[in-house]
C-alpha positions in Angstrom: 8.8 -13.8 -32.6 9.4 -11.4 -35.5 8.2 -12.5 -39.0 10.8 -12.4 -41.7 10.2 -11.7 -45.4 12.3 -13.8 -47.8 14.7 -14.6 -44.9 15.9 -10.9 -45.1 14.7 -7.9 -43.1 12.2 -8.2 -40.3 8.7 -6.7 -40.5 8.8 -3.2 -38.8 5.5 -3.9 -37.1 6.9 -7.1 -35.6 10.0 -5.3 -34.4 7.9 -2.7 -32.6 5.8 -5.4 -31.0 8.9 -7.3 -29.8 10.4 -4.1 -28.4 7.2 -3.3 -26.6 7.0 -6.7 -25.0 10.6 -6.5 -24.0 10.1 -3.1 -22.3 7.1 -4.4 -20.4 9.1 -7.4 -19.2 12.0 -5.2 -18.1 9.6 -2.8 -16.3 8.0 -5.7 -14.4 11.4 -7.1 -13.5 12.6 -3.8 -12.2 9.4 -3.3 -10.2 9.7 -6.8 -8.6 13.3 -6.4 -7.7 12.6 -3.0 -6.3 10.0 -4.4 -3.9 12.4 -7.2 -2.9 15.2 -4.6 -2.3 13.0 -2.5 -0.2 14.3 -2.1 3.4 12.5 -1.1 6.6 14.0 0.3 9.8 12.2 -0.2 13.1 12.5 1.9 16.3 10.8 2.2 19.7 7.9 4.7 19.8 5.6 4.4 22.8 3.8 2.0 25.2 6.8 0.6 27.1 6.7 -3.1 27.8 7.1 -2.6 31.6 4.4 0.0 32.0 5.2 3.7 32.5 3.7 7.1 33.2 0.7 8.5 31.4 2.8 11.2 29.8 6.3 12.6 29.4 8.9 11.5 26.9 7.0 9.4 24.3 9.5 6.5 24.4 9.1 6.2 28.1 5.3 6.6 28.3 3.0 3.7 29.1 -0.4 3.1 27.7 -0.5 1.4 24.3 -2.6 3.3 21.8 -4.6 1.7 19.1 -4.8 4.5 16.4 -2.7 7.4 15.2 -2.4 10.2 12.7 0.0 13.0 12.2 -0.3 16.6 11.0 2.0 18.7 8.9 3.4 20.5 12.0 4.9 17.3 13.2 2.3 16.5 16.0 1.1 13.0 16.4 -2.4 12.2 17.8 -3.0 8.8 19.5 -6.2 7.1 20.6 -5.6 5.5 24.0 -8.6 4.1 25.9 -11.1 7.0 26.1 -8.3 9.6 25.7 -6.9 11.3 22.6 -3.2 12.0 23.4 -0.8 14.3 21.6 2.9 13.8 20.9 4.5 17.2 20.2 7.5 17.5 17.8 9.9 17.6 20.9 8.8 14.0 21.7 6.5 14.7 24.7 3.2 12.8 25.1 0.2 14.1 27.1 -3.6 13.8 27.2 -5.2 16.2 24.7 -8.9 15.3 24.9 -11.2 13.1 27.0 -11.8 12.4 30.7 -10.9 8.8 30.4 -14.5 7.7 31.1 -16.8 6.5 28.4 -19.7 8.8 27.5 -20.7 11.6 25.2 -19.9 15.2 25.8 -18.8 18.0 23.5 -17.1 21.2 24.6 -13.7 21.9 26.2 -11.3 19.1 25.2 -10.3 18.0 28.7 -14.0 17.6 29.6 -15.1 15.8 26.5 -16.2 12.2 26.5 -16.0 9.5 23.9 -17.1 5.9 23.5 -14.1 4.6 21.5 -14.3 1.0 20.5 -17.4 0.4 22.6 -20.8 -1.1 21.4 -19.5 -1.7 18.0 -18.3 -4.8 16.2 -14.5 -5.5 16.5 -14.1 -2.4 18.8 -13.2 -0.3 15.8 -12.3 3.4 15.7 -9.8 5.5 13.9 -8.3 9.0 13.7 -7.7 11.3 10.7 -5.7 14.5 10.7 -7.0 17.4 8.6 -4.9 20.0 6.7 -6.2 22.7 9.1 -4.8 21.0 12.2 -8.1 19.5 13.3 -8.3 15.8 14.3 -11.3 13.7 13.3 -12.3 10.8 15.5 -14.5 7.9 14.4 -16.4 7.6 17.7 -18.1 4.3 16.9 -19.8 3.9 20.3 -21.6 7.2 19.8 -22.2 6.7 16.1 -20.6 10.1 15.4 -17.6 11.7 13.8 -16.1 14.0 16.4 -13.7 16.9 15.6 -10.9 18.1 17.9 -9.8 21.6 17.0 -8.5 24.9 18.4 -10.8 27.9 19.0 -9.5 31.1 20.5 -6.3 29.2 21.6 -8.2 26.4 23.4 -8.7 22.8 22.3 -12.4 21.9 21.9 -14.4 18.9 20.8 -17.6 19.0 18.7 -19.7 16.6 16.7 -18.9 16.9 13.0 -21.4 14.3 11.7 -23.9 11.8 13.0 -26.3 11.7 15.9 -29.4 12.2 13.9 -32.2 9.9 12.7 -32.2 10.5 8.9 -31.1 7.6 6.6 -29.8 8.9 3.3 -30.0 7.2 -0.1 -27.3 7.3 -2.7 -26.9 10.8 -4.1 -28.9 12.4 -1.3 -27.5 15.3 0.9 -28.4 16.7 4.3 -26.9 18.6 7.2 -24.4 16.3 8.9 -25.9 16.3 12.4 -29.2 15.0 11.0 -27.8 11.8 9.7 -27.7 8.4 11.3 -24.8 5.9 10.7 -25.0 2.1 10.8 -22.6 -0.3 12.4 -18.8 0.2 12.2 -17.6 3.7 11.3 -14.4 4.9 9.7 -13.1 8.3 8.6 -10.4 9.7 6.2 -9.5 13.3 5.4 -8.0 14.4 2.1 -5.3 17.1 1.9 -8.0 19.3 0.4 -10.0 19.1 3.7 -12.8 16.9 2.5 -14.0 14.4 5.1 -15.0 11.0 3.8 -16.9 8.6 6.0 -17.8 4.9 5.8 -20.3 2.8 7.6 -21.7 -0.7 7.0 -23.7 0.2 4.0 -21.7 2.8 2.0 -19.6 5.9 1.8 -20.3 9.6 2.5 -18.5 12.8 1.7 -18.7 16.1 3.6 -17.9 19.5 2.3 -14.8 21.1 3.7 -16.8 23.6 5.7 -18.8 20.8 7.4 -22.2 22.1 6.4 -23.4 19.3 4.1 -22.9 15.5 3.8 -23.7 13.5 0.7 -24.2 9.7 0.5 -21.9 8.7 -2.4 -22.9 5.1 -3.0 -23.5 1.7 -1.5 -20.6 -0.7 -1.5 -19.8 -2.5 -4.8 -21.4 -5.9 -5.1 -18.0 -7.5 -5.9 -16.9 -6.6 -2.3 -19.8 -8.4 -0.7 -20.6 -12.0 0.0 -22.8 -13.2 -2.9 -25.0 -15.3 -0.6 -26.1 -12.4 1.6 -29.2 -10.5 0.6 -28.4 -7.2 2.4 -24.7 -7.1 2.0 -22.6 -4.9 4.3 -18.9 -4.2 5.0 -17.4 -4.0 8.5 -15.2 -0.9 7.7 -12.3 -0.7 10.1 -10.1 2.2 9.1 -9.4 4.8 6.4 -6.6 6.9 4.9 -6.2 9.3 1.9 -3.4 10.2 -0.5 -2.5 13.7 -1.6 -4.4 13.4 -4.9 -7.6 13.1 -2.9 -8.2 9.3 -3.2 -9.6 7.7 -0.1 -9.1 4.1 1.0 -11.0 2.0 3.5 -10.4 -1.6 4.7 -13.2 -4.0 5.7 -13.0 -7.1 7.8 -15.2 -10.0 6.9 -15.8 -9.4 4.0 -12.1 -8.7 3.6 -11.8 -5.9 1.1 -10.0 -2.7 0.2 -12.2 0.1 -1.2 -11.0 3.2 -3.1 -13.1 6.3 -3.5 -11.8 8.7 -6.1 -12.0 12.6 -5.8 -15.0 12.4 -8.1 -16.8 10.1 -5.7 -16.5 6.9 -7.6 -16.5 3.9 -5.2 -14.3 1.0 -6.3 -13.4 -2.4 -5.0 -9.6 -2.5 -5.6 -8.2 -5.4 -3.6 -9.3 -8.5 -1.7 -10.7 -11.8 -2.8 -14.2 -12.2 -1.3 -14.6 -15.9 -0.4 -15.5 -18.3 2.4 -13.7 -21.1 0.7 -10.8 -22.4 2.9 -8.6 -23.4 -0.1 -8.9 -20.0 -1.8 -8.0 -18.3 1.5 -4.5 -19.9 1.2 -3.9 -18.2 -2.1 -1.4 -15.7 -0.6 -0.1 -12.8 -2.7 -1.2 -12.2 -6.3 -3.1 -9.7 -8.4 -4.9 -7.4 -5.9 -8.4 -8.7 -6.6 -7.2 -12.3 -6.4 -5.2 -12.0 -3.2 -6.9 -13.0 0.1 -6.5 -10.8 3.2 -7.2 -12.6 6.4 -9.5 -10.4 8.5 -7.6 -7.1 8.1 -8.3 -4.3 10.5 -5.9 -1.5 9.5 -4.8 0.4 6.4 -2.3 3.2 5.5 -1.4 4.6 2.1 1.8 6.2 0.7 1.1 9.9 0.2 1.7 9.6 -3.5 -0.8 6.7 -3.8 1.9 4.3 -5.0 1.2 1.7 -2.3 -1.5 0.7 0.1 -0.6 -1.2 3.2 -3.0 -3.6 4.9 -2.4 -5.3 8.3 -4.1 -7.0 11.2 -6.6 -9.7 12.0 -5.1 -13.2 11.6 -2.1 -12.0 9.7 0.8 -10.8 11.8 2.4 -8.9 8.9 2.0 -6.0 6.5 0.7 -6.7 3.0 1.5 -4.2 0.2 -1.0 -3.5 -2.6 0.2 -1.6 -5.7 -1.6 1.7 -5.9 -2.2 1.5 -9.6 -3.7 -2.0 -9.3 -1.1 -3.5 -11.7 1.2 -6.4 -10.8 0.8 -8.3 -7.6 0.5 -7.7 -3.8 3.6 -8.3 -1.7 4.1 -9.4 1.9 6.5 -7.3 3.9 8.2 -8.5 7.1 7.4 -12.2 6.7 9.2 -13.2 3.4 5.9 -14.0 1.7 5.0 -16.7 4.3 2.0 -14.8 5.5 -0.1 -17.9 6.4 2.6 -19.4 8.6 2.4 -16.8 11.4 1.8 -18.2 14.8 -0.2 -16.4 17.5 2.6 -17.2 20.0 5.8 -17.3 17.9 8.2 -17.4 20.8 6.0 -19.5 23.1 8.9 -21.6 24.5 12.2 -20.2 23.2 12.4 -16.6 24.4 12.1 -13.4 22.5 11.6 -13.3 18.7 14.6 -12.0 16.9 14.2 -9.6 14.0 16.9 -10.0 11.4 16.2 -7.3 8.8 18.7 -8.6 6.2 18.0 -12.3 6.6 16.1 -14.5 4.1 14.1 -17.6 4.8 10.9 -18.9 6.3 9.3 -18.0 9.6 9.8 -20.6 12.3 6.6 -20.5 14.3 8.2 -21.4 17.7 11.7 -20.0 17.3 13.7 -17.2 16.0 12.1 -14.9 13.4 13.7 -13.6 10.3 11.3 -10.7 10.2 9.2 -8.3 12.2 5.8 -9.4 13.5 3.1 -6.7 13.3 -0.4 -7.3 14.6 -1.9 -4.0 13.8 -1.1 -0.7 12.0 -2.0 2.4 14.0 -1.6 4.7 10.9 1.1 6.9 9.5 2.5 10.3 10.1 2.8 13.2 7.6 6.3 12.1 6.6 5.1 8.6 5.6 6.4 6.6 8.5 4.1 3.7 9.5 3.4 2.8 13.1 2.9 -0.9 14.0 2.1 -2.6 17.2 2.0 -6.0 18.9 -1.2 -7.0 20.7 -0.6 -7.4 24.4 -2.2 -10.8 24.5 0.3 -12.2 22.0 2.6 -12.7 24.9 5.8 -12.0 23.0 8.7 -9.5 22.7 11.0 -8.9 19.7 14.7 -8.3 19.4 16.3 -6.5 16.5 19.5 -8.2 15.5 22.5 -5.9 16.4 20.3 -3.4 18.2 18.6 -5.3 21.0 15.1 -5.5 22.5 12.2 -3.4 21.1 11.1 -1.8 24.4 7.7 -0.5 23.3 4.6 -2.2 22.0 4.2 0.5 19.3 7.1 1.0 17.0 7.9 3.3 14.1 8.5 1.7 10.7 10.6 3.7 8.2 10.8 2.6 4.6 14.0 3.2 2.6 14.3 3.4 -1.2 16.0 0.4 -2.9 19.7 0.7 -2.5 19.4 3.3 0.3 19.6 3.0 4.1 16.5 2.7 6.3 
């Protein structure tokens, strides 16, 4: 409250303080209302519910992918089994690389072999699209980062990093093919072409020409369980914003890590705890919010929001990119801990009602969309979510009908605008 002198004019310093506090409160209110006014549209993408051909029109193609990235030319690249598929801007899907059989082979793309999701914890792998049109594959089963690129008009696959025996210490550099990685493996590429890697024990950055890799740092102690001597993260997936910041998500411990363009490694979100009561905290300040075994991450290109999904939460959680304010749960009206593994077990398909408000009814109609995993995003900022096949459910969008694919496109609208 302002302090008055002689019951007359208020103190100028007190007036400025009161105005500052008022502006902060108004800014927070606008931010909160903007998040609540945010609308999302959902549409079929690929992996039709009743099966389908390996290629052809993307919305009619079978085979549910697990990871995705998009380039500036409008192509989308999908990880499906031991294939990397391409979806061209005209909406046609076909195999780009891989024989379909697990193994390791570089060379012509159609003869290349990967071990995607094999011999690694949680079957993790992810894709990242570079600014030069190359696609980087976290081939966890082979402990390598593979690159798919065009040479003399032909698509080829080569090993971009990994496959060696050398273990680097923080700050050390080496040729990329001499280095050995540990455990799970994730990759992200900045718009400047720098490839950032993450394994169990820390983050690495490669030069844009691929000639050198540097071990940036071990993971921050705040992102690790305090009762484990040799702490490690199970990194699942990475993404980057246009400013060159890179983000990785880890599952058990459940954390989001940010790596700045200067190479600083920061724990920016995720309460690290084994306490069951604390795990029910729900949304809150990013470092006080618990994320239940997340396995996917995507970031708005301007860095304003980080989206986390997967694991035991069938929703999308939004983290403010500047670290201020609180996290928000999208698609489930904030009731993230009420999601059922089989929401429509006995009452038919789940119904998505985008404009509705209310709580999730675990065995009946849904007021929101259920998302079990984020595959990634395209260059336009659209997210791609999926339903795990074993969830045994389908979803209906009110007024539009059944979602006919297991992978769907999620398009965000600005407050007050259409989806």
